[in-house]
C-alpha positions in Angstrom: 8.6 -11.4 38.0 8.4 -8.0 39.7 7.6 -6.3 36.4 4.9 -8.8 35.6 3.4 -8.4 39.1 3.4 -4.6 38.8 1.9 -4.8 35.3 -0.9 -7.1 36.5 -1.6 -4.6 39.3 -2.0 -1.7 36.9 -4.1 -3.7 34.5 -6.8 -4.4 37.0 -6.6 -1.0 38.7 -9.8 1.0 38.6 -9.9 4.4 36.9 -7.3 6.0 39.1 -6.5 9.1 37.0 -2.8 8.3 36.7 -0.8 5.6 35.0 1.5 5.4 37.9 0.1 6.7 41.2 3.4 6.6 43.0 5.5 8.2 40.3 5.9 11.9 39.7 5.0 13.2 36.2 2.8 10.2 35.5 0.6 10.4 32.5 -3.2 10.8 33.1 -5.1 7.5 33.0 -8.8 8.0 31.9 -9.5 4.3 31.8 -12.7 2.7 30.5 -15.0 0.9 32.9 -14.1 -2.6 34.0 -16.8 -4.2 31.9 -15.8 -2.4 28.8 -12.2 -3.3 29.4 -13.0 -7.0 29.7 -15.0 -6.9 26.4 -12.2 -5.1 24.7 -9.6 -7.6 25.9 -11.7 -10.5 24.7 -12.2 -8.9 21.3 -8.6 -7.9 20.7 -7.1 -11.1 22.0 -9.4 -13.0 19.7 -7.9 -11.1 16.8 -4.4 -12.0 18.0 -5.3 -15.6 18.4 -6.6 -16.0 14.9 -3.7 -13.9 13.5 -1.1 -16.0 15.1 -2.7 -19.4 14.6 -3.7 -18.8 11.0 -0.4 -17.5 9.9 1.5 -20.2 11.8 -0.4 -22.9 10.0 0.5 -21.3 6.6 4.2 -21.1 7.6 4.2 -24.8 8.6 2.4 -25.9 5.5 4.7 -24.1 3.0 7.9 -24.9 4.9 7.1 -28.6 5.4 5.6 -29.7 2.1 8.1 -29.7 -0.8 5.4 -29.4 -3.5 4.5 -26.0 -2.0 8.1 -24.6 -2.5 7.2 -22.4 -5.5 8.2 -18.8 -6.1 4.7 -17.5 -5.4 4.5 -19.5 -2.2 7.8 -18.2 -0.9 6.2 -14.7 -1.2 3.2 -16.1 0.7 5.5 -17.6 3.3 7.3 -14.3 3.9 3.9 -12.6 4.1 2.7 -15.1 6.7 5.9 -14.5 8.7 5.3 -10.8 8.8 1.7 -11.2 9.8 2.7 -13.8 12.4 5.2 -11.5 14.0 2.7 -8.7 13.9 0.2 -10.8 15.8 2.7 -12.4 18.2 4.9 -9.5 19.2 3.3 -6.2 18.2 -0.4 -6.7 18.9 -0.1 -7.8 22.6 1.5 -4.6 23.9 -0.8 -2.6 21.7 -3.8 -4.3 23.4 -2.6 -3.0 26.8 -2.0 0.5 25.5 -5.4 0.6 23.8 -7.4 -0.7 26.7 -5.6 0.8 29.6 -4.6 4.1 27.9 -1.1 3.7 29.4 2.3 2.4 28.3 4.0 0.2 31.0 7.1 -0.9 29.0 9.5 2.0 29.1 10.5 4.7 26.6 13.0 2.6 24.6 10.6 -0.2 24.0 8.0 2.4 23.0 10.3 3.4 20.1 11.3 -0.2 19.3 7.7 -1.4 19.4 6.5 1.5 17.2 9.4 0.8 14.7 8.6 -2.9 14.5 4.9 -2.1 14.1 5.6 0.2 11.1 8.1 -2.3 9.7 5.7 -5.3 9.8 2.6 -3.4 8.6 4.5 -1.9 5.6 6.1 -5.3 4.9 2.7 -7.0 4.8 1.3 -4.4 2.4 4.4 -4.6 0.1 4.1 -8.4 0.0 0.5 -8.1 -1.2 1.7 -5.7 -3.8 4.4 -8.1 -5.1 2.1 -11.0 -5.0 -0.3 -9.1 -7.3 2.6 -8.5 -9.7 3.5 -12.2 -9.6 0.0 -13.2 -10.4 -0.3 -10.7 -13.2 2.6 -12.3 -15.0 1.5 -15.8 -14.2 -2.0 -15.2 -15.7 -1.3 -12.6 -18.4 2.2 -13.6 -19.5 2.3 -17.4 -18.8 4.9 -18.3 -21.4 7.6 -16.0 -19.9 6.5 -16.3 -16.3 8.6 -19.2 -15.2 11.8 -17.8 -16.8 11.3 -14.4 -15.1 9.8 -15.3 -11.7 12.4 -17.7 -10.4 13.1 -18.5 -6.8 16.2 -16.2 -6.9 14.1 -13.4 -8.3 11.4 -14.0 -5.7 14.0 -13.9 -2.9 15.1 -10.5 -4.2 11.5 -9.2 -4.0 11.3 -10.5 -0.4 14.6 -8.8 0.4 13.2 -5.5 -1.0 10.0 -5.8 1.0 11.8 -6.2 4.3 14.6 -3.8 3.6 12.4 -0.9 2.6 10.1 -1.5 5.5 13.0 -1.7 8.0 14.5 1.5 6.7 11.2 3.3 7.0 10.2 1.8 10.4 13.4 2.2 12.3 14.7 5.2 10.4 11.5 7.2 10.9 11.3 6.6 14.6 14.8 6.5 15.9 16.0 9.5 13.8 13.1 11.6 15.1 12.0 12.5 11.6 8.5 11.5 12.4 8.2 14.4 14.9 10.1 17.0 12.9 8.3 20.4 13.2 5.8 18.8 15.6 8.1 18.6 18.7 5.6 20.6 20.8 2.7 18.2 20.1 5.0 15.2 20.8 6.1 16.7 24.2 2.5 17.3 25.3 1.6 13.6 24.6 4.8 11.9 25.7 6.5 14.2 28.3 5.2 12.0 31.1 5.7 8.5 32.5 3.4 6.0 30.8 2.9 7.7 27.5 3.7 6.2 24.1 2.0 8.1 21.2 3.6 8.2 17.8 3.3 11.7 16.2 4.2 12.2 12.6 5.0 15.3 10.7 2.9 16.5 7.8 5.5 15.6 5.2 6.2 12.1 6.6 2.4 11.3 6.9 1.8 12.3 3.3 4.9 10.5 2.0 4.2 7.3 3.9 0.5 7.3 3.0 1.3 7.5 -0.7 4.2 5.0 -0.7 2.6 2.5 1.7 -1.0 2.6 0.6 -2.2 4.8 -2.2 0.4 3.7 -4.8 0.3 -0.1 -3.9 -3.4 0.0 -3.5 -4.0 1.6 -6.9 -1.6 -0.7 -8.7 -3.2 -3.7 -7.0 -6.7 -2.7 -8.2 -5.4 -2.2 -11.8 -3.5 -5.4 -11.8 -6.3 -7.6 -10.5 -8.8 -5.9 -12.9 -6.5 -6.9 -15.7 -6.2 -10.4 -14.3 -10.0 -10.6 -14.1 -10.4 -9.4 -17.7 -7.9 -12.0 -18.9 -9.6 -14.7 -16.9 -12.9 -13.8 -18.5 -11.3 -13.9 -22.0 -10.0 -17.4 -21.2 -13.5 -18.5 -20.1 -14.9 -17.3 -23.5 -12.2 -19.3 -25.4 -13.1 -22.4 -23.3 -16.7 -22.0 -24.4 -15.7 -22.2 -28.0 -13.2 -25.1 -27.7 -15.0 -27.2 -25.1 -18.7 -27.0 -25.8 -19.6 -30.1 -23.8 -18.3 -28.6 -20.5 -19.3 -25.0 -21.3 -22.1 -24.6 -18.8 -20.3 -26.3 -15.9 -16.6 -25.3 -16.3 -17.2 -21.8 -17.6 -19.7 -20.9 -14.9 -17.5 -22.3 -12.1 -14.3 -20.6 -13.3 -16.1 -17.3 -13.9 -17.6 -17.4 -10.4 -14.3 -18.4 -8.7 -12.4 -15.7 -10.6 -14.9 -13.0 -9.6 -14.9 -14.2 -5.9 -11.2 -14.5 -5.6 -10.4 -11.0 -7.1 -13.2 -9.4 -5.1 -12.0 -10.9 -1.9 -8.3 -10.1 -2.5 -8.7 -6.5 -3.4 -11.8 -5.8 -1.3 -10.3 -7.1 1.9 -7.2 -5.0 1.5 -9.1 -1.9 0.7 -11.7 -2.6 3.4 -9.1 -3.0 6.1 -6.7 -0.2 5.3 -8.7 2.5 3.5 -10.4 3.9 6.6 -7.1 4.3 8.5 -5.2 5.9 5.6 -8.1 8.2 4.7 -8.1 9.5 8.3 -4.3 9.3 8.6 -3.6 11.6 5.7 -5.9 14.4 6.9 -4.6 14.4 10.5 -1.9 17.2 10.0 -4.4 19.4 8.2 -6.8 19.5 11.2 -4.0 20.0 13.7 -4.0 16.4 15.0 -7.5 16.9 16.5 -8.8 13.4 15.6 -9.9 11.5 18.7 -7.4 9.0 19.9 -10.1 6.3 20.3 -11.0 6.7 16.6 -7.4 6.3 15.6 -6.9 3.2 17.7 -10.1 1.6 16.4 -9.0 2.3 12.8 -5.5 1.0 13.4 -6.8 -2.2 14.9 -9.2 -2.5 12.0 -6.2 -2.4 9.7 -4.5 -5.0 11.8 -7.2 -7.4 10.8 -5.9 -7.5 7.3 -3.1 -9.7 8.7 -5.8 -11.9 10.3 -7.6 -12.3 7.0 -4.5 -12.9 4.9 -4.0 -16.6 5.6 -7.6 -17.3 4.9 -7.5 -15.4 1.6 -4.1 -16.4 0.4 -4.0 -19.9 1.6 -7.1 -21.6 3.0 -9.1 -20.6 -0.1 -7.1 -23.1 -2.2 -7.4 -26.9 -2.2 -3.7 -27.6 -1.9 -3.4 -25.7 1.4 -6.6 -27.2 2.7 -5.0 -30.6 2.0 -1.8 -29.6 3.7 -3.6 -28.2 6.7 -5.6 -31.3 7.1 -2.4 -33.3 7.4 -1.0 -30.9 9.9 -4.0 -31.0 12.1 -4.1 -34.8 12.0 -0.4 -35.0 12.9 0.5 -36.7 9.7 3.5 -34.3 9.2 5.4 -36.3 11.9 5.5 -39.4 9.7 8.4 -40.2 7.4 8.1 -38.8 3.9 5.2 -36.6 5.0 6.8 -33.6 3.2 5.5 -35.0 -0.1 1.8 -34.5 -0.7 0.1 -37.5 -2.4 0.5 -37.7 -6.1 -3.0 -39.1 -6.4 -4.4 -35.9 -4.9 -2.6 -33.9 -7.5 -4.3 -35.8 -10.3 -7.7 -35.5 -8.7 -7.1 -31.8 -8.2 -6.6 -31.2 -11.9 -9.1 -33.6 -13.4 -11.6 -30.8 -14.1 -9.0 -28.5 -15.6 -9.1 -28.5 -19.4 -5.7 -29.3 -21.0 -5.8 -26.1 -23.1 -5.7 -24.2 -19.8 -2.7 -25.8 -18.2 -0.3 -23.2 -19.5 -2.4 -20.3 -18.4 -2.8 -21.8 -14.9 0.9 -22.5 -14.5 0.2 -26.2 -14.5 1.7 -27.0 -18.0 4.1 -29.6 -16.7 1.8 -31.0 -14.1 1.3 -34.5 -15.6 5.1 -34.9 -15.8 6.2 -33.4 -12.5 4.0 -33.5 -9.4 6.2 -30.7 -7.9 4.4 -28.2 -10.1 1.0 -28.9 -8.5 1.7 -26.8 -5.5 0.7 -23.6 -7.3 -0.7 -20.9 -5.0 -3.2 -19.1 -7.2 -4.0 -21.8 -9.8 -6.5 -22.0 -11.2 -8.6 -18.8 -11.1 
């Protein structure tokens, strides 16, 4: 209670010049005006609210409804967990640090928070990367997809995502590798009470930028471009085999394919590119980038976790159906874990039979459990 009271006192303190007025060696506190701080709090907490609520709905939907227990959706579930934790446990302390320009939670929690931050952001990006690989095989190699991408294989991918991110996040911060050869800069920014600024060495910045963004981002662009080309090829084949529905089906499928791929790749690049473009040049300009700019870009990259549930879940009919049942409280009824079979048939009425294999719905008419496919159809 004492800690909370002291924290509230400092939050609403005017621009005092120090993070802790009564403590020696306190960091300087060049706070924003009260009006600007209120606006910043409203904006950043809105981001947190949408991030937590959106991803929590995805988690409940996939965990509750058995028809959504597919390999791809397990990846989506793990992604939603990472984004939920980012919004629920990483963003709130970051809000205070961003707005108040001070850290009120101690040195150890500074390192722990920074490690979790790096872990969850990296995990989120790696999940998007593996989802793109999953969709590539589902669309471009449909005959071998189910035999390769089993639930066991998907769990291995999830384990790799979290393990690599954990090694990077905690290993980088707690071993001090991130400040190697930059100890003097680190001391200037953190050798006072109330400071928590993560400094990275030139090698670690370049390495992490390449591994965390540039390689996954480039591969995602190439994969989704390939998926788009295959989808367009399928549209052309439908025009030849289903002349009666050519205008309606082809146009709808082509439009949806273009929109889906543009949103998936575009949002990822839109949110993360500004930060990593700035991040990778920081060591070459002697860390002279304004802190406010870095904070803005980092919060902008956070919003990718806010958009993910809308792109990877709400965009598809099955999740909209599941979310409707959740909001109406239908999930508390007996046998609510099974989505209606009738909805499955209505959902696929417009899908030509020739396309069931390519959309991973080959066995749909025989087994309603196959209808919970995350990305089908394009």
